[in-house]
Z-matrix of the N, CA and C atoms (Angstrom, degrees):
N
C 1 1.481
C 2 1.541 1 108.69
N 3 1.320 2 112.52 1 147.96
C 4 1.449 3 121.33 2 -175.13
C 5 1.508 4 108.69 3 -117.61
N 6 1.314 5 116.37 4 127.44
C 7 1.424 6 121.99 5 179.35
C 8 1.549 7 110.05 6 -108.21
N 9 1.314 8 118.15 7 121.54
C 10 1.495 9 120.44 8 175.26
C 11 1.455 10 107.10 9 -89.18
N 12 1.331 11 114.54 10 121.82
C 13 1.469 12 122.46 11 -177.23
C 14 1.509 13 112.80 12 -77.64
N 15 1.349 14 114.70 13 -47.20
C 16 1.462 15 121.21 14 -176.35
C 17 1.535 16 109.48 15 -110.37
N 18 1.328 17 113.95 16 74.62
C 19 1.439 18 118.44 17 -175.10
C 20 1.590 19 111.45 18 -64.77
N 21 1.350 20 117.19 19 -32.19
C 22 1.401 21 118.08 20 -178.68
C 23 1.508 22 112.66 21 -65.70
N 24 1.341 23 117.25 22 -29.16
C 25 1.466 24 121.30 23 178.12
C 26 1.541 25 107.91 24 -70.86
N 27 1.298 26 115.78 25 -40.84
C 28 1.498 27 118.45 26 -178.47
C 29 1.495 28 109.08 27 -67.18
N 30 1.318 29 119.52 28 -40.03
C 31 1.487 30 122.05 29 -179.21
C 32 1.522 31 109.25 30 -66.15
N 33 1.307 32 118.52 31 -40.20
C 34 1.483 33 122.57 32 178.08
C 35 1.559 34 109.42 33 -60.57
N 36 1.337 35 115.38 34 -42.10
C 37 1.459 36 118.97 35 -178.36
C 38 1.500 37 110.73 36 -67.34
N 39 1.392 38 114.54 37 -42.47
C 40 1.482 39 117.79 38 177.73
C 41 1.510 40 108.78 39 -59.16
N 42 1.349 41 120.04 40 -46.59
C 43 1.432 42 122.01 41 -178.34
C 44 1.548 43 112.72 42 -57.63
N 45 1.312 44 115.88 43 -40.93
C 46 1.491 45 120.64 44 179.80
C 47 1.521 46 109.06 45 -62.28
N 48 1.301 47 118.09 46 -43.34
C 49 1.420 48 119.76 47 -179.18
C 50 1.506 49 114.55 48 -70.42
N 51 1.318 50 115.43 49 -34.95
C 52 1.458 51 120.11 50 175.79
C 53 1.481 52 111.04 51 -65.44
N 54 1.275 53 119.34 52 -34.91
C 55 1.494 54 124.42 53 -178.86
C 56 1.525 55 111.54 54 -80.95
N 57 1.337 56 116.35 55 -1.60
C 58 1.440 57 118.46 56 178.32
C 59 1.561 58 113.46 57 88.26
N 60 1.315 59 115.47 58 9.24
C 61 1.464 60 119.12 59 -177.39
C 62 1.594 61 107.61 60 -95.09
N 63 1.281 62 116.94 61 31.64
C 64 1.441 63 122.36 62 -169.35
C 65 1.515 64 116.26 63 -72.71
N 66 1.323 65 118.29 64 -10.03
C 67 1.465 66 121.08 65 -179.81
C 68 1.486 67 109.34 66 -76.13
N 69 1.313 68 113.54 67 119.72
C 70 1.475 69 119.08 68 177.82
C 71 1.546 70 110.30 69 -101.79
N 72 1.315 71 113.89 70 148.13
C 73 1.454 72 116.95 71 174.77
C 74 1.586 73 106.06 72 -71.98
N 75 1.323 74 115.23 73 164.77
C 76 1.478 75 117.09 74 178.28
C 77 1.503 76 111.85 75 -61.21
N 78 1.313 77 114.75 76 -37.57
C 79 1.482 78 117.51 77 179.04
C 80 1.532 79 112.86 78 -62.11
N 81 1.335 80 115.30 79 -46.06
C 82 1.491 81 119.94 80 178.86
C 83 1.482 82 112.09 81 -64.80
N 84 1.400 83 116.71 82 -40.94
C 85 1.434 84 121.31 83 177.42
C 86 1.477 85 111.62 84 -60.30
N 87 1.332 86 115.77 85 -44.62
C 88 1.499 87 120.53 86 179.12
C 89 1.500 88 111.47 87 -63.07
N 90 1.334 89 116.67 88 -43.01
C 91 1.494 90 119.91 89 178.80
C 92 1.528 91 111.45 90 -63.49
N 93 1.314 92 115.91 91 -37.86
C 94 1.440 93 119.38 92 -179.00
C 95 1.550 94 110.54 93 -69.59
N 96 1.349 95 115.46 94 -44.04
C 97 1.490 96 121.19 95 173.56
C 98 1.533 97 110.94 96 -56.86
N 99 1.327 98 116.47 97 -48.01
C 100 1.408 99 121.61 98 -179.01
C 101 1.550 100 111.51 99 -59.06
N 102 1.281 101 117.00 100 -45.38
C 103 1.433 102 122.07 101 178.12
C 104 1.487 103 113.97 102 -63.17
N 105 1.363 104 115.96 103 -42.41
C 106 1.427 105 119.92 104 176.57
C 107 1.536 106 111.94 105 -67.28
N 108 1.304 107 117.95 106 -36.57
C 109 1.453 108 122.08 107 177.40
C 110 1.556 109 110.22 108 -65.92
N 111 1.276 110 119.30 109 -41.79
C 112 1.453 111 124.21 110 178.74
C 113 1.541 112 109.63 111 -65.05
N 114 1.300 113 117.04 112 -40.16
C 115 1.464 114 121.68 113 178.93
C 116 1.529 115 110.03 114 -63.22
N 117 1.348 116 115.17 115 -44.53
C 118 1.475 117 120.07 116 -179.17
C 119 1.508 118 109.34 117 -68.13
N 120 1.278 119 119.49 118 -37.93
C 121 1.429 120 126.38 119 176.55
C 122 1.547 121 110.99 120 -61.31
N 123 1.320 122 114.51 121 -46.62
C 124 1.532 123 118.97 122 178.92
C 125 1.479 124 110.39 123 -66.02
N 126 1.316 125 120.73 124 -28.47
C 127 1.451 126 123.60 125 179.49
C 128 1.513 127 111.80 126 -84.60
N 129 1.405 128 116.69 127 -5.31
C 130 1.448 129 118.08 128 179.71
C 131 1.501 130 115.99 129 81.87
N 132 1.346 131 115.47 130 13.40
C 133 1.459 132 118.89 131 -177.64
C 134 1.562 133 112.19 132 -82.73
N 135 1.336 134 114.62 133 -39.49
C 136 1.470 135 121.98 134 177.08
C 137 1.497 136 109.57 135 -122.32
N 138 1.290 137 120.35 136 151.76
C 139 1.458 138 127.12 137 -6.58
C 140 1.534 139 111.24 138 -71.34
N 141 1.349 140 113.61 139 151.35
C 142 1.408 141 119.69 140 -179.10
C 143 1.560 142 110.09 141 -72.42
N 144 1.352 143 112.79 142 142.53
C 145 1.458 144 117.11 143 179.76
C 146 1.517 145 108.90 144 -69.16
N 147 1.351 146 116.03 145 -42.16
C 148 1.478 147 120.07 146 179.42
C 149 1.586 148 104.93 147 -134.48
N 150 1.347 149 115.84 148 98.12
C 151 1.440 150 118.78 149 -175.71
C 152 1.545 151 115.19 150 -60.17
N 153 1.351 152 114.97 151 -22.53
C 154 1.473 153 121.78 152 -178.91
C 155 1.541 154 113.15 153 -85.87
N 156 1.314 155 116.67 154 -7.23
C 157 1.451 156 118.83 155 -177.60
C 158 1.525 157 110.76 156 -66.09
N 159 1.294 158 116.40 157 126.62
C 160 1.413 159 121.90 158 -178.63
C 161 1.489 160 116.91 159 79.95
N 162 1.360 161 117.99 160 10.30
C 163 1.465 162 120.98 161 -179.03
C 164 1.514 163 111.64 162 -67.45
N 165 1.346 164 118.47 163 -27.44
C 166 1.444 165 120.54 164 179.42
C 167 1.540 166 108.04 165 -65.71
N 168 1.273 167 118.41 166 -41.31
C 169 1.513 168 121.07 167 178.52
C 170 1.506 169 108.11 168 -65.35
N 171 1.352 170 120.52 169 -44.64
C 172 1.447 171 120.11 170 -178.82
C 173 1.549 172 110.17 171 -61.18
N 174 1.331 173 119.00 172 -40.69
C 175 1.446 174 122.42 173 -179.64
C 176 1.524 175 111.61 174 -64.57
N 177 1.341 176 116.68 175 -40.24
C 178 1.409 177 121.08 176 179.57
C 179 1.564 178 110.42 177 -67.16
N 180 1.274 179 117.29 178 -43.12
C 181 1.426 180 120.41 179 178.26
C 182 1.560 181 111.91 180 -64.95
N 183 1.337 182 117.27 181 -37.98
C 184 1.464 183 122.14 182 178.50
C 185 1.462 184 111.07 183 -65.36
N 186 1.382 185 117.51 184 -39.22
C 187 1.475 186 121.69 185 177.85
C 188 1.556 187 109.40 186 -64.13
N 189 1.289 188 115.79 187 -45.96
C 190 1.509 189 119.72 188 178.29
C 191 1.505 190 111.74 189 -58.35
N 192 1.378 191 117.08 190 -48.92
C 193 1.413 192 119.79 191 -179.73
C 194 1.514 193 115.50 192 -64.26
N 195 1.316 194 114.13 193 -38.48
C 196 1.512 195 120.94 194 176.23
C 197 1.553 196 108.20 195 -64.50
N 198 1.277 197 119.11 196 -44.18
C 199 1.495 198 118.45 197 -177.30
C 200 1.548 199 109.03 198 -67.64
N 201 1.348 200 117.37 199 -34.80
C 202 1.454 201 118.41 200 177.29
C 203 1.500 202 111.74 201 -65.82
N 204 1.338 203 117.27 202 -42.78
C 205 1.480 204 118.14 203 -179.68
C 206 1.503 205 112.18 204 -68.52
N 207 1.333 206 117.75 205 -31.42
C 208 1.438 207 117.60 206 179.55
C 209 1.595 208 110.07 207 -72.87
N 210 1.276 209 116.67 208 -34.00
C 211 1.443 210 121.65 209 177.74
C 212 1.514 211 111.28 210 -67.96
N 213 1.354 212 117.66 211 -42.50
C 214 1.487 213 121.79 212 -177.22
C 215 1.543 214 110.31 213 -73.04
N 216 1.319 215 118.48 214 -28.33
C 217 1.501 216 119.83 215 175.90
C 218 1.513 217 113.91 216 -72.55
N 219 1.314 218 117.87 217 -19.30
C 220 1.463 219 122.35 218 -179.22
C 221 1.549 220 110.36 219 -78.67
N 222 1.337 221 118.39 220 -20.53
C 223 1.425 222 120.40 221 -171.94
C 224 1.520 223 110.96 222 -77.98
């Protein structure tokens, strides 16, 4: 289960993207990435113990999605 600590910040970000103000400066994008990285690190999600774990599933899903997008673009 995931708990969002600063819900008001997430709502403000959502509103900005909904209004079409979704372009972030490099500085804001980096700060957002850094905050998300720290949150994941605090939750024990990153760094991964074995980065290659589950790669076979990821590759299989990517192949399926890519084949679907190729088929739909031909129509």
